[in-house]
N, C-alpha and C positions, 0 to 999 in steps of 0.2 A: 504494500500500500504506500503510495507516494504522498509527499507533502505538497500542498498547493495553498494559495491564498484563501484565507477565511473570508466569508461574507459577513458583513456587519448587519445585524438586524436593526430595524428602526428604533427600538427602545433599549438596546443592549447597554447603553451608557447611562440610563436613568437610574437614580438611586433607589427608586421605589419599584424596580423590576425584580421580582422574586420567583420567576418561573422555575419550577422544579427541574424541568428538562434542560433549559438553555441559559438561565441567568448566571452570568459569571460571578456575581457576588453572593449567590445563595450557597452557604457553606454545607447545606444538607442535600443540594441538588446534584445533578449529573454533570453540569457544566458542558453540555454538548456544544460543539462548534460546527459550522456548516460551510461547505464549498460547493461551487457549481459543478454539475455533472451533465454536460450538454445542456439541454433545456430544463433539466431537472435539478435536484439538490441532493447532497449526500452528507452523511456524518459517519465518522469512524469512532468506534468505542471498544473498550475492554473494561469490564467491570469486576470489582473485587467481591469478597464474600459478604459485604454488607447488603448486596442485592440478590442473594441467592434464595432459592426455595429449598430444594434438596442440596446436600453437600456438592459443591462444585458446579451447580446448575443455576443459571440466572433465572429469576422468577419470570414466568411468562407475561405477567402484567407489566413488568419493567420493559420487556422487549416490545410489547404493544405500545407503551408510552413513547419509546424512542421512535417507532414508526409514525405514530401520531404527531410527534414533534416535528419530524422531518417533513411529512406531508403538509402539516399546518403552516410551517414556516415557508415552504415553497409557495403556498397560496398567498401569504403575506407579501412575499417578494414579487409575485407575478400579478396579483390582483390589486396590489397597493393598499390592502386593508386586511385586518384580521378576520378570521372566520371560526365559527364554533363547529365542533364535530357533531354531526347528527347521527351517524352510524359508523361503526368500525368492525370489520371482520378480520380475524387472524387465522392463518393456516400455519401450523408448526410442522415442519418437515423433519427436523433433527433437533438435537439439544444445543442450546447456547450455553457454553461453559464459562465459568468465571476465569479471569486471567488470560483469556485468549482474545485476539483482535477480530472484530467484525465490522462490517460496513452496511449501512442502510442507504439505499438509493431510492428516491421518490420521483414520480412523474405525474403530471396532470393527465387525466383521461377524458374528462367531460366538463362542460361549463354551460350553465344556463344563468339567467339573472338571479335565481334563488338558490342554486346548488352548484357546487364544484366537486367533481369526483377525482380521486387520486389513488395511486397504488404505490406500494413500497416493498422492496425486496431486501431481506437480510441475508448477507453472504459471509462466508468465513474467509480465512486467509488464502484458501485455494479457489475462491470464487464459486464455491458450492452453495446452493440455496439452502438455508436452514429455516427460514420463515418468510411469509409474505402477508401483506395487509392490503385490504381495499377499504376505502372510506369515502364518506360523503360529508361535505361541509356546507354550512350556511354562512355566506359573507355578512359581516356586520356593517352597519352604515359607516361611512368614512369618518364621521365624528366620534366613533367609539374607539378609535386608535389613539 
C-alpha cells in the first residue's frame, strides 16, 4: 500500500469536530484519513485489540463504521454537503484481523435529488476482498454543514 496525499475534509480543523471515525482530535476515535482513488475515496487502516470482538478479530461493527465513513465522506466531497445514512448492508467474506493492514475503497453508484447510493470494498494487503458494503444516503441541506 503506497502513501499519497491526504484529502482534507471541510470540518477537519474545527475544534468542535469529534467524529469517531475521522476527527483527528478525538482521542477515542479511529483517526481515519482519506485519499483519492480515481473518482472514489479510500482509507487505509490497521486496528489494535481495542477494536476486537473475538481475540485477534476486528469487530464487524467497526468494519461497517469504516465503510460508512469512507462512503459518507466521499459524498461530502462530491456533493459538497453532508448526508445521513438511510440504509447500510454489509457482506463479510473473510475475517478482518487486528494488527494487519486493510484498505476501504468507496465509489458512488447512484444519485437522485433525495438519495445517493455508494459501495465500499474492504481488501487486505494482497488485494483480496474481505468485506463489502452498499449504502444509501440522504443529503442534508447545505446549511446543515
